[in-house]
PDB file as gemmi writes it, atoms N, CA and C in Angstrom:
CRYST1    1.000    1.000    1.000  90.00  90.00  90.00 P 1                      
ATOM      1  N   MET A   1     -27.445  15.850 -68.370  1.00  0.00           N  
ATOM      2  CA  MET A   1     -26.235  15.299 -67.790  1.00  0.00           C  
ATOM      3  C   MET A   1     -25.892  13.982 -68.483  1.00  0.00           C  
ATOM      4  N   LYS A   2     -24.616  13.827 -68.781  1.00  0.00           N  
ATOM      5  CA  LYS A   2     -24.133  12.552 -69.291  1.00  0.00           C  
ATOM      6  C   LYS A   2     -24.208  11.530 -68.157  1.00  0.00           C  
ATOM      7  N   PRO A   3     -24.175  10.242 -68.483  1.00  0.00           N  
ATOM      8  CA  PRO A   3     -24.222   9.236 -67.413  1.00  0.00           C  
ATOM      9  C   PRO A   3     -23.100   9.381 -66.390  1.00  0.00           C  
ATOM     10  N   VAL A   4     -21.918   9.822 -66.839  1.00  0.00           N  
ATOM     11  CA  VAL A   4     -20.789  10.038 -65.938  1.00  0.00           C  
ATOM     12  C   VAL A   4     -20.129  11.362 -66.307  1.00  0.00           C  
ATOM     13  N   GLU A   5     -19.902  12.213 -65.305  1.00  0.00           N  
ATOM     14  CA  GLU A   5     -19.263  13.509 -65.534  1.00  0.00           C  
ATOM     15  C   GLU A   5     -18.263  13.794 -64.421  1.00  0.00           C  
ATOM     16  N   PHE A   6     -17.322  14.668 -64.737  1.00  0.00           N  
ATOM     17  CA  PHE A   6     -16.388  15.174 -63.743  1.00  0.00           C  
ATOM     18  C   PHE A   6     -16.822  16.591 -63.395  1.00  0.00           C  
ATOM     19  N   ARG A   7     -16.967  16.876 -62.114  1.00  0.00           N  
ATOM     20  CA  ARG A   7     -17.320  18.222 -61.647  1.00  0.00           C  
ATOM     21  C   ARG A   7     -16.374  18.590 -60.521  1.00  0.00           C  
ATOM     22  N   ASP A   8     -15.631  19.645 -60.738  1.00  0.00           N  
ATOM     23  CA  ASP A   8     -14.672  20.124 -59.737  1.00  0.00           C  
ATOM     24  C   ASP A   8     -13.746  19.008 -59.268  1.00  0.00           C  
ATOM     25  N   GLY A   9     -13.326  18.165 -60.205  1.00  0.00           N  
ATOM     26  CA  GLY A   9     -12.399  17.082 -59.881  1.00  0.00           C  
ATOM     27  C   GLY A   9     -13.048  15.837 -59.306  1.00  0.00           C  
ATOM     28  N   ASP A  10     -14.356  15.894 -59.076  1.00  0.00           N  
ATOM     29  CA  ASP A  10     -15.079  14.738 -58.541  1.00  0.00           C  
ATOM     30  C   ASP A  10     -15.822  14.025 -59.661  1.00  0.00           C  
ATOM     31  N   LEU A  11     -15.907  12.731 -59.540  1.00  0.00           N  
ATOM     32  CA  LEU A  11     -16.613  11.908 -60.507  1.00  0.00           C  
ATOM     33  C   LEU A  11     -18.057  11.755 -60.056  1.00  0.00           C  
ATOM     34  N   GLU A  12     -19.001  12.063 -60.939  1.00  0.00           N  
ATOM     35  CA  GLU A  12     -20.420  11.918 -60.637  1.00  0.00           C  
ATOM     36  C   GLU A  12     -21.029  10.962 -61.644  1.00  0.00           C  
ATOM     37  N   ILE A  13     -21.834  10.042 -61.135  1.00  0.00           N  
ATOM     38  CA  ILE A  13     -22.497   9.065 -62.001  1.00  0.00           C  
ATOM     39  C   ILE A  13     -23.999   9.183 -61.796  1.00  0.00           C  
ATOM     40  N   ASP A  14     -24.731   9.116 -62.880  1.00  0.00           N  
ATOM     41  CA  ASP A  14     -26.182   9.213 -62.821  1.00  0.00           C  
ATOM     42  C   ASP A  14     -26.732   8.039 -62.005  1.00  0.00           C  
ATOM     43  N   ALA A  15     -27.641   8.324 -61.105  1.00  0.00           N  
ATOM     44  CA  ALA A  15     -28.191   7.300 -60.211  1.00  0.00           C  
ATOM     45  C   ALA A  15     -28.863   6.169 -60.985  1.00  0.00           C  
ATOM     46  N   SER A  16     -29.431   6.473 -62.145  1.00  0.00           N  
ATOM     47  CA  SER A  16     -30.097   5.416 -62.909  1.00  0.00           C  
ATOM     48  C   SER A  16     -29.114   4.366 -63.409  1.00  0.00           C  
ATOM     49  N   VAL A  17     -27.873   4.757 -63.669  1.00  0.00           N  
ATOM     50  CA  VAL A  17     -26.840   3.805 -64.094  1.00  0.00           C  
ATOM     51  C   VAL A  17     -26.538   2.840 -62.944  1.00  0.00           C  
ATOM     52  N   ILE A  18     -26.428   3.383 -61.742  1.00  0.00           N  
ATOM     53  CA  ILE A  18     -26.138   2.555 -60.568  1.00  0.00           C  
ATOM     54  C   ILE A  18     -27.313   1.624 -60.277  1.00  0.00           C  
ATOM     55  N   ALA A  19     -28.526   2.160 -60.307  1.00  0.00           N  
ATOM     56  CA  ALA A  19     -29.719   1.348 -60.036  1.00  0.00           C  
ATOM     57  C   ALA A  19     -29.816   0.189 -61.020  1.00  0.00           C  
ATOM     58  N   GLU A  20     -29.603   0.479 -62.295  1.00  0.00           N  
ATOM     59  CA  GLU A  20     -29.659  -0.574 -63.307  1.00  0.00           C  
ATOM     60  C   GLU A  20     -28.578  -1.618 -63.047  1.00  0.00           C  
ATOM     61  N   GLY A  21     -27.380  -1.160 -62.735  1.00  0.00           N  
ATOM     62  CA  GLY A  21     -26.270  -2.084 -62.494  1.00  0.00           C  
ATOM     63  C   GLY A  21     -26.482  -2.978 -61.288  1.00  0.00           C  
ATOM     64  N   LEU A  22     -27.124  -2.449 -60.260  1.00  0.00           N  
ATOM     65  CA  LEU A  22     -27.408  -3.247 -59.060  1.00  0.00           C  
ATOM     66  C   LEU A  22     -28.713  -4.027 -59.183  1.00  0.00           C  
ATOM     67  N   GLY A  23     -29.476  -3.745 -60.237  1.00  0.00           N  
ATOM     68  CA  GLY A  23     -30.719  -4.465 -60.466  1.00  0.00           C  
ATOM     69  C   GLY A  23     -31.834  -4.069 -59.520  1.00  0.00           C  
ATOM     70  N   ILE A  24     -31.881  -2.771 -59.160  1.00  0.00           N  
ATOM     71  CA  ILE A  24     -32.928  -2.291 -58.253  1.00  0.00           C  
ATOM     72  C   ILE A  24     -33.583  -1.046 -58.833  1.00  0.00           C  
ATOM     73  N   ALA A  25     -34.767  -0.727 -58.336  1.00  0.00           N  
ATOM     74  CA  ALA A  25     -35.491   0.464 -58.780  1.00  0.00           C  
ATOM     75  C   ALA A  25     -34.820   1.713 -58.221  1.00  0.00           C  
ATOM     76  N   LEU A  26     -34.925   2.808 -58.946  1.00  0.00           N  
ATOM     77  CA  LEU A  26     -34.308   4.067 -58.550  1.00  0.00           C  
ATOM     78  C   LEU A  26     -34.737   4.529 -57.151  1.00  0.00           C  
ATOM     79  N   PRO A  27     -36.034   4.455 -56.798  1.00  0.00           N  
ATOM     80  CA  PRO A  27     -36.408   4.869 -55.433  1.00  0.00           C  
ATOM     81  C   PRO A  27     -35.751   4.000 -54.346  1.00  0.00           C  
ATOM     82  N   VAL A  28     -35.582   2.716 -54.641  1.00  0.00           N  
ATOM     83  CA  VAL A  28     -34.912   1.818 -53.681  1.00  0.00           C  
ATOM     84  C   VAL A  28     -33.445   2.215 -53.551  1.00  0.00           C  
ATOM     85  N   LEU A  29     -32.811   2.523 -54.674  1.00  0.00           N  
ATOM     86  CA  LEU A  29     -31.413   2.967 -54.639  1.00  0.00           C  
ATOM     87  C   LEU A  29     -31.272   4.189 -53.747  1.00  0.00           C  
ATOM     88  N   ARG A  30     -32.109   5.166 -53.966  1.00  0.00           N  
ATOM     89  CA  ARG A  30     -32.015   6.405 -53.175  1.00  0.00           C  
ATOM     90  C   ARG A  30     -32.224   6.132 -51.690  1.00  0.00           C  
ATOM     91  N   GLN A  31     -33.209   5.311 -51.362  1.00  0.00           N  
ATOM     92  CA  GLN A  31     -33.491   5.001 -49.957  1.00  0.00           C  
ATOM     93  C   GLN A  31     -32.322   4.249 -49.330  1.00  0.00           C  
ATOM     94  N   GLN A  32     -31.784   3.280 -50.057  1.00  0.00           N  
ATOM     95  CA  GLN A  32     -30.675   2.483 -49.529  1.00  0.00           C  
ATOM     96  C   GLN A  32     -29.390   3.312 -49.395  1.00  0.00           C  
ATOM     97  N   MET A  33     -29.185   4.257 -50.310  1.00  0.00           N  
ATOM     98  CA  MET A  33     -28.015   5.142 -50.198  1.00  0.00           C  
ATOM     99  C   MET A  33     -28.161   6.060 -48.988  1.00  0.00           C  
ATOM    100  N   GLN A  34     -29.344   6.620 -48.802  1.00  0.00           N  
ATOM    101  CA  GLN A  34     -29.575   7.501 -47.656  1.00  0.00           C  
ATOM    102  C   GLN A  34     -29.412   6.744 -46.342  1.00  0.00           C  
ATOM    103  N   ALA A  35     -29.749   5.471 -46.338  1.00  0.00           N  
ATOM    104  CA  ALA A  35     -29.619   4.645 -45.137  1.00  0.00           C  
ATOM    105  C   ALA A  35     -28.184   4.142 -44.946  1.00  0.00           C  
ATOM    106  N   GLY A  36     -27.313   4.427 -45.912  1.00  0.00           N  
ATOM    107  CA  GLY A  36     -25.917   3.993 -45.815  1.00  0.00           C  
ATOM    108  C   GLY A  36     -25.714   2.523 -46.126  1.00  0.00           C  
ATOM    109  N   LYS A  37     -26.692   1.908 -46.786  1.00  0.00           N  
ATOM    110  CA  LYS A  37     -26.600   0.478 -47.087  1.00  0.00           C  
ATOM    111  C   LYS A  37     -25.956   0.192 -48.445  1.00  0.00           C  
ATOM    112  N   ILE A  38     -25.824   1.204 -49.258  1.00  0.00           N  
ATOM    113  CA  ILE A  38     -25.070   1.077 -50.509  1.00  0.00           C  
ATOM    114  C   ILE A  38     -23.782   1.848 -50.299  1.00  0.00           C  
ATOM    115  N   THR A  39     -22.677   1.168 -50.490  1.00  0.00           N  
ATOM    116  CA  THR A  39     -21.379   1.796 -50.315  1.00  0.00           C  
ATOM    117  C   THR A  39     -20.658   1.796 -51.663  1.00  0.00           C  
ATOM    118  N   SER A  40     -19.587   2.562 -51.732  1.00  0.00           N  
ATOM    119  CA  SER A  40     -18.864   2.655 -53.003  1.00  0.00           C  
ATOM    120  C   SER A  40     -17.375   2.804 -52.773  1.00  0.00           C  
ATOM    121  N   LEU A  41     -16.655   2.561 -53.841  1.00  0.00           N  
ATOM    122  CA  LEU A  41     -15.207   2.689 -53.868  1.00  0.00           C  
ATOM    123  C   LEU A  41     -14.850   3.331 -55.203  1.00  0.00           C  
ATOM    124  N   SER A  42     -13.993   4.338 -55.180  1.00  0.00           N  
ATOM    125  CA  SER A  42     -13.563   5.004 -56.400  1.00  0.00           C  
ATOM    126  C   SER A  42     -12.053   4.870 -56.521  1.00  0.00           C  
ATOM    127  N   GLU A  43     -11.595   4.465 -57.700  1.00  0.00           N  
ATOM    128  CA  GLU A  43     -10.161   4.269 -57.922  1.00  0.00           C  
ATOM    129  C   GLU A  43      -9.738   4.992 -59.201  1.00  0.00           C  
ATOM    130  N   ARG A  44      -8.526   5.519 -59.183  1.00  0.00           N  
ATOM    131  CA  ARG A  44      -7.959   6.193 -60.346  1.00  0.00           C  
ATOM    132  C   ARG A  44      -6.849   5.305 -60.898  1.00  0.00           C  
ATOM    133  N   GLY A  45      -6.863   5.077 -62.208  1.00  0.00           N  
ATOM    134  CA  GLY A  45      -5.883   4.201 -62.834  1.00  0.00           C  
ATOM    135  C   GLY A  45      -4.478   4.766 -62.817  1.00  0.00           C  
ATOM    136  N   VAL A  46      -3.510   3.879 -62.749  1.00  0.00           N  
ATOM    137  CA  VAL A  46      -2.091   4.224 -62.825  1.00  0.00           C  
ATOM    138  C   VAL A  46      -1.431   3.331 -63.870  1.00  0.00           C  
ATOM    139  N   ASP A  47      -0.240   3.716 -64.271  1.00  0.00           N  
ATOM    140  CA  ASP A  47       0.535   2.947 -65.253  1.00  0.00           C  
ATOM    141  C   ASP A  47      -0.297   2.654 -66.504  1.00  0.00           C  
ATOM    142  N   ALA A  48      -0.546   1.393 -66.821  1.00  0.00           N  
ATOM    143  CA  ALA A  48      -1.271   1.028 -68.042  1.00  0.00           C  
ATOM    144  C   ALA A  48      -2.720   1.505 -68.015  1.00  0.00           C  
ATOM    145  N   ASP A  49      -3.248   1.780 -66.838  1.00  0.00           N  
ATOM    146  CA  ASP A  49      -4.643   2.235 -66.709  1.00  0.00           C  
ATOM    147  C   ASP A  49      -4.760   3.738 -66.497  1.00  0.00           C  
ATOM    148  N   LEU A  50      -3.682   4.473 -66.691  1.00  0.00           N  
ATOM    149  CA  LEU A  50      -3.714   5.919 -66.538  1.00  0.00           C  
ATOM    150  C   LEU A  50      -4.786   6.514 -67.445  1.00  0.00           C  
ATOM    151  N   GLY A  51      -5.590   7.426 -66.895  1.00  0.00           N  
ATOM    152  CA  GLY A  51      -6.684   8.026 -67.658  1.00  0.00           C  
ATOM    153  C   GLY A  51      -7.996   7.288 -67.510  1.00  0.00           C  
ATOM    154  N   ARG A  52      -7.974   6.235 -66.699  1.00  0.00           N  
ATOM    155  CA  ARG A  52      -9.204   5.488 -66.431  1.00  0.00           C  
ATOM    156  C   ARG A  52      -9.573   5.631 -64.965  1.00  0.00           C  
ATOM    157  N   HIS A  53     -10.853   5.499 -64.704  1.00  0.00           N  
ATOM    158  CA  HIS A  53     -11.374   5.597 -63.339  1.00  0.00           C  
ATOM    159  C   HIS A  53     -12.359   4.449 -63.152  1.00  0.00           C  
ATOM    160  N   ARG A  54     -12.293   3.816 -61.982  1.00  0.00           N  
ATOM    161  CA  ARG A  54     -13.203   2.701 -61.702  1.00  0.00           C  
ATOM    162  C   ARG A  54     -14.033   3.037 -60.475  1.00  0.00           C  
ATOM    163  N   MET A  55     -15.338   2.904 -60.622  1.00  0.00           N  
ATOM    164  CA  MET A  55     -16.263   3.105 -59.508  1.00  0.00           C  
ATOM    165  C   MET A  55     -16.954   1.779 -59.241  1.00  0.00           C  
ATOM    166  N   THR A  56     -16.970   1.384 -57.982  1.00  0.00           N  
ATOM    167  CA  THR A  56     -17.589   0.121 -57.595  1.00  0.00           C  
ATOM    168  C   THR A  56     -18.625   0.405 -56.524  1.00  0.00           C  
ATOM    169  N   PHE A  57     -19.798  -0.185 -56.686  1.00  0.00           N  
ATOM    170  CA  PHE A  57     -20.904   0.001 -55.754  1.00  0.00           C  
ATOM    171  C   PHE A  57     -21.289  -1.351 -55.163  1.00  0.00           C  
ATOM    172  N   PHE A  58     -21.529  -1.366 -53.860  1.00  0.00           N  
ATOM    173  CA  PHE A  58     -21.844  -2.596 -53.142  1.00  0.00           C  
ATOM    174  C   PHE A  58     -23.203  -2.459 -52.468  1.00  0.00           C  
ATOM    175  N   TRP A  59     -24.004  -3.507 -52.573  1.00  0.00           N  
ATOM    176  CA  TRP A  59     -25.295  -3.542 -51.883  1.00  0.00           C  
ATOM    177  C   TRP A  59     -25.655  -4.997 -51.642  1.00  0.00           C  
ATOM    178  N   GLU A  60     -25.878  -5.317 -50.388  1.00  0.00           N  
ATOM    179  CA  GLU A  60     -26.233  -6.666 -49.972  1.00  0.00           C  
ATOM    180  C   GLU A  60     -25.312  -7.683 -50.626  1.00  0.00           C  
ATOM    181  N   HIS A  61     -25.814  -8.479 -51.522  1.00  0.00           N  
ATOM    182  CA  HIS A  61     -25.025  -9.538 -52.155  1.00  0.00           C  
ATOM    183  C   HIS A  61     -24.610  -9.186 -53.591  1.00  0.00           C  
ATOM    184  N   ARG A  62     -24.643  -7.898 -53.908  1.00  0.00           N  
ATOM    185  CA  ARG A  62     -24.337  -7.470 -55.280  1.00  0.00           C  
ATOM    186  C   ARG A  62     -23.182  -6.468 -55.325  1.00  0.00           C  
ATOM    187  N   ARG A  63     -22.436  -6.538 -56.433  1.00  0.00           N  
ATOM    188  CA  ARG A  63     -21.387  -5.555 -56.714  1.00  0.00           C  
ATOM    189  C   ARG A  63     -21.561  -5.106 -58.157  1.00  0.00           C  
ATOM    190  N   PHE A  64     -21.517  -3.787 -58.370  1.00  0.00           N  
ATOM    191  CA  PHE A  64     -21.600  -3.218 -59.713  1.00  0.00           C  
ATOM    192  C   PHE A  64     -20.379  -2.337 -59.913  1.00  0.00           C  
ATOM    193  N   ARG A  65     -19.704  -2.510 -61.042  1.00  0.00           N  
ATOM    194  CA  ARG A  65     -18.482  -1.762 -61.321  1.00  0.00           C  
ATOM    195  C   ARG A  65     -18.578  -1.100 -62.683  1.00  0.00           C  
ATOM    196  N   VAL A  66     -18.105   0.156 -62.750  1.00  0.00           N  
ATOM    197  CA  VAL A  66     -18.075   0.927 -63.986  1.00  0.00           C  
ATOM    198  C   VAL A  66     -16.660   1.471 -64.171  1.00  0.00           C  
ATOM    199  N   VAL A  67     -16.121   1.310 -65.360  1.00  0.00           N  
ATOM    200  CA  VAL A  67     -14.816   1.879 -65.710  1.00  0.00           C  
ATOM    201  C   VAL A  67     -15.068   2.953 -66.759  1.00  0.00           C  
ATOM    202  N   VAL A  68     -14.519   4.151 -66.526  1.00  0.00           N  
ATOM    203  CA  VAL A  68     -14.698   5.269 -67.452  1.00  0.00           C  
ATOM    204  C   VAL A  68     -13.347   5.869 -67.801  1.00  0.00           C  
ATOM    205  N   ASP A  69     -13.317   6.621 -68.913  1.00  0.00           N  
ATOM    206  CA  ASP A  69     -12.100   7.344 -69.257  1.00  0.00           C  
ATOM    207  C   ASP A  69     -12.202   8.773 -68.725  1.00  0.00           C  
ATOM    208  N   ASP A  70     -11.179   9.592 -68.993  1.00  0.00           N  
ATOM    209  CA  ASP A  70     -11.134  10.959 -68.470  1.00  0.00           C  
ATOM    210  C   ASP A  70     -12.263  11.854 -68.980  1.00  0.00           C  
ATOM    211  N   SER A  71     -12.914  11.452 -70.076  1.00  0.00           N  
ATOM    212  CA  SER A  71     -14.028  12.256 -70.586  1.00  0.00           C  
ATOM    213  C   SER A  71     -15.365  11.812 -69.998  1.00  0.00           C  
ATOM    214  N   GLY A  72     -15.355  10.735 -69.201  1.00  0.00           N  
ATOM    215  CA  GLY A  72     -16.587  10.222 -68.612  1.00  0.00           C  
ATOM    216  C   GLY A  72     -17.278   9.168 -69.462  1.00  0.00           C  
ATOM    217  N   THR A  73     -16.655   8.767 -70.561  1.00  0.00           N  
ATOM    218  CA  THR A  73     -17.223   7.721 -71.400  1.00  0.00           C  
ATOM    219  C   THR A  73     -17.111   6.376 -70.686  1.00  0.00           C  
ATOM    220  N   ILE A  74     -18.215   5.663 -70.601  1.00  0.00           N  
ATOM    221  CA  ILE A  74     -18.197   4.345 -69.968  1.00  0.00           C  
ATOM    222  C   ILE A  74     -17.513   3.358 -70.897  1.00  0.00           C  
ATOM    223  N   LEU A  75     -16.443   2.739 -70.389  1.00  0.00           N  
ATOM    224  CA  LEU A  75     -15.680   1.769 -71.161  1.00  0.00           C  
ATOM    225  C   LEU A  75     -16.092   0.339 -70.835  1.00  0.00           C  
ATOM    226  N   GLN A  76     -16.511   0.136 -69.592  1.00  0.00           N  
ATOM    227  CA  GLN A  76     -16.847  -1.220 -69.159  1.00  0.00           C  
ATOM    228  C   GLN A  76     -17.819  -1.167 -67.988  1.00  0.00           C  
ATOM    229  N   ARG A  77     -18.723  -2.118 -67.950  1.00  0.00           N  
ATOM    230  CA  ARG A  77     -19.651  -2.309 -66.831  1.00  0.00           C  
ATOM    231  C   ARG A  77     -19.606  -3.785 -66.474  1.00  0.00           C  
ATOM    232  N   SER A  78     -19.676  -4.071 -65.192  1.00  0.00           N  
ATOM    233  CA  SER A  78     -19.769  -5.466 -64.778  1.00  0.00           C  
ATOM    234  C   SER A  78     -20.554  -5.543 -63.482  1.00  0.00           C  
ATOM    235  N   ALA A  79     -21.256  -6.647 -63.320  1.00  0.00           N  
ATOM    236  CA  ALA A  79     -22.055  -6.846 -62.116  1.00  0.00           C  
ATOM    237  C   ALA A  79     -21.867  -8.275 -61.630  1.00  0.00           C  
ATOM    238  N   LEU A  80     -21.825  -8.423 -60.320  1.00  0.00           N  
ATOM    239  CA  LEU A  80     -21.772  -9.738 -59.685  1.00  0.00           C  
ATOM    240  C   LEU A  80     -22.930  -9.833 -58.720  1.00  0.00           C  
ATOM    241  N   ASP A  81     -23.596 -10.957 -58.724  1.00  0.00           N  
ATOM    242  CA  ASP A  81     -24.677 -11.209 -57.777  1.00  0.00           C  
ATOM    243  C   ASP A  81     -24.392 -12.558 -57.145  1.00  0.00           C  
ATOM    244  N   PHE A  82     -24.153 -12.563 -55.845  1.00  0.00           N  
ATOM    245  CA  PHE A  82     -23.805 -13.786 -55.135  1.00  0.00           C  
ATOM    246  C   PHE A  82     -25.037 -14.489 -54.567  1.00  0.00           C  
ATOM    247  N   GLY A  83     -26.225 -14.125 -55.061  1.00  0.00           N  
ATOM    248  CA  GLY A  83     -27.443 -14.789 -54.621  1.00  0.00           C  
ATOM    249  C   GLY A  83     -27.688 -14.596 -53.137  1.00  0.00           C  
ATOM    250  N   ASP A  84     -27.870 -15.682 -52.421  1.00  0.00           N  
ATOM    251  CA  ASP A  84     -28.137 -15.610 -50.990  1.00  0.00           C  
ATOM    252  C   ASP A  84     -26.873 -15.461 -50.153  1.00  0.00           C  
ATOM    253  N   ALA A  85     -25.716 -15.657 -50.767  1.00  0.00           N  
ATOM    254  CA  ALA A  85     -24.452 -15.563 -50.030  1.00  0.00           C  
ATOM    255  C   ALA A  85     -24.016 -14.104 -49.932  1.00  0.00           C  
ATOM    256  N   PRO A  86     -23.390 -13.727 -48.826  1.00  0.00           N  
ATOM    257  CA  PRO A  86     -22.884 -12.352 -48.720  1.00  0.00           C  
ATOM    258  C   PRO A  86     -21.698 -12.151 -49.667  1.00  0.00           C  
ATOM    259  N   LEU A  87     -21.429 -10.884 -49.979  1.00  0.00           N  
ATOM    260  CA  LEU A  87     -20.269 -10.587 -50.823  1.00  0.00           C  
ATOM    261  C   LEU A  87     -19.002 -11.020 -50.107  1.00  0.00           C  
ATOM    262  N   PRO A  88     -18.110 -11.719 -50.788  1.00  0.00           N  
ATOM    263  CA  PRO A  88     -16.828 -12.058 -50.174  1.00  0.00           C  
ATOM    264  C   PRO A  88     -16.026 -10.792 -49.903  1.00  0.00           C  
ATOM    265  N   ASP A  89     -15.226 -10.794 -48.848  1.00  0.00           N  
ATOM    266  CA  ASP A  89     -14.400  -9.625 -48.513  1.00  0.00           C  
ATOM    267  C   ASP A  89     -13.514  -9.212 -49.676  1.00  0.00           C  
ATOM    268  N   SER A  90     -13.069 -10.181 -50.477  1.00  0.00           N  
ATOM    269  CA  SER A  90     -12.163  -9.881 -51.589  1.00  0.00           C  
ATOM    270  C   SER A  90     -12.810  -8.968 -52.625  1.00  0.00           C  
ATOM    271  N   THR A  91     -14.141  -8.932 -52.721  1.00  0.00           N  
ATOM    272  CA  THR A  91     -14.801  -8.063 -53.704  1.00  0.00           C  
ATOM    273  C   THR A  91     -14.800  -6.608 -53.267  1.00  0.00           C  
ATOM    274  N   ARG A  92     -14.471  -6.348 -52.008  1.00  0.00           N  
ATOM    275  CA  ARG A  92     -14.489  -4.979 -51.493  1.00  0.00           C  
ATOM    276  C   ARG A  92     -13.110  -4.332 -51.449  1.00  0.00           C  
ATOM    277  N   ARG A  93     -12.089  -5.057 -51.837  1.00  0.00           N  
ATOM    278  CA  ARG A  93     -10.740  -4.491 -51.830  1.00  0.00           C  
ATOM    279  C   ARG A  93     -10.458  -3.749 -53.126  1.00  0.00           C  
ATOM    280  N   PRO A  94      -9.703  -2.649 -53.051  1.00  0.00           N  
ATOM    281  CA  PRO A  94      -9.309  -1.966 -54.278  1.00  0.00           C  
ATOM    282  C   PRO A  94      -8.617  -2.944 -55.225  1.00  0.00           C  
ATOM    283  N   GLY A  95      -8.960  -2.856 -56.488  1.00  0.00           N  
ATOM    284  CA  GLY A  95      -8.359  -3.724 -57.490  1.00  0.00           C  
ATOM    285  C   GLY A  95      -8.960  -5.122 -57.503  1.00  0.00           C  
ATOM    286  N   GLY A  96      -9.844  -5.421 -56.556  1.00  0.00           N  
ATOM    287  CA  GLY A  96     -10.410  -6.785 -56.422  1.00  0.00           C  
ATOM    288  C   GLY A  96     -11.526  -7.082 -57.352  1.00  0.00           C  
TER     289      GLY A  96                                                      
END                                                                             
């Protein structure tokens, strides 16, 4: 499997990419996802961003974002870690 693929119109990302982006071990990622403590947001580009897709993952004080094209190629990765402070609400809004 490629790191990011489209299956039946859904975007799938390899768990190891998310774990690395959030700075946690894969078993911790799986446990936290099953517990509902890691949340995500998926956005499809419009206008100048048509053909791009952005996936954002949130966990505790961290945000990890991946931008891919229609073929699943990763174009950009970014991570924010707010240390001991909680994630600001603005980081959870689409486009934020």
